[in-house]
N, C-alpha and C positions, 0 to 999 in steps of 0.2 A: 612507405615514406609519405605517400600522398595523403594517407589518413591523418598523420601527424600535422601536416600542413593545413588541412581543412579544420582540424580540431583547434589549432592555434588561431586560425582566422575566425572561427566561430566564437572563441573566448574573447578575442579582441572586439568583435562586433557587439557582443553582449555587454562587455565592459563599457564600450562607447555609448550604447543605448542607456545603460544604467546611469552613467555619468550625466548624460543629457536630460534624462527624466528628473534626476535630483536637482538639476540646475535649470529647470524649465522656466522658472519665473525670474531668472536673472536677466538684467539688461546691461549692455556694455556700450562703450564708445569705441568706434574703430577709426583709426587714422590711416588712410592709404594715400601716400604722396601728399598732394595739396587738398584732398577731399577728406572731410570728417563726417562720419555717420554716427548720429546719436540715437540712443534708445533702441538698439538692435538686440533682439533676443539672442542669448548665448547659444541656445539650441540651433538656431539658424547658422551662426558663425561656425559651430562645430560641424554641422552638416556640410557646409560649403568647404571647409578645410578638408574634411574626409573625402569629398568628391574630387577636389583638386589633387589630393594624394593618390587617389585611384587612377586618375588620368595620367599623372606623372609616372606611376608604376607601369601603366599600360604602355606608354611611349618607350620607357626604358626596356621593357620586356620585348617589344617589337624590334627595337634596334639590336638587342642581344640575339634574338632569334634569327634575324637577317644575317648578322655577323657569323653566327654558328653555322647557318645553312651555307654560306659562302665557303667557310672552312671545310665543311663536309664535302662540298662539290669539288674543291681543290684536292682533297684527299682521295676521293673516288677517281678523279682524273689521273693522279699520280699512280694509284693502284692499277688502273687499267693500262697505263703506259709500262709499268714494271711487269705486269703479267704478259703483255705483248713481247717485251724484251726477253723475258724468260722463255716464252714459247719459241721465239726466234733462235735463242741460244740452244735450246733442246733439239731443234730441227737442223742444226748445222751438221754437215757431213763429218764423219770421223776420219778424215784424211790424215791428220797429224798423228793420230793414234796408230793407224795402219803403217805409216812410214816408220815410226819408231819401232814397232814390232818387227818390221822387215829388216831393220838394221841390226837388231839383236840376234836374229836367226843365223 
């Protein structure tokens, strides 16, 4: 599965590079809030957008990793508690069984 993920990432990066090389001479105007930037190379805009996307992806991945680690820790704690309970139940004396067998005799 990781091979497919890396192959898709490689294809996307190659496509991004091809697109930027074909449009390397394009100039654009960028409006961000009250600021206007004129005569900005399109290649620079694409690169900045790509970097912002990677940072956004990284933050989302870290949050998801932390959430899943918390869930895993909770599950391990529940498993440990259930294992201890099972061990306790297995070690209970068999008094009830002996009493019932004594009544039948």
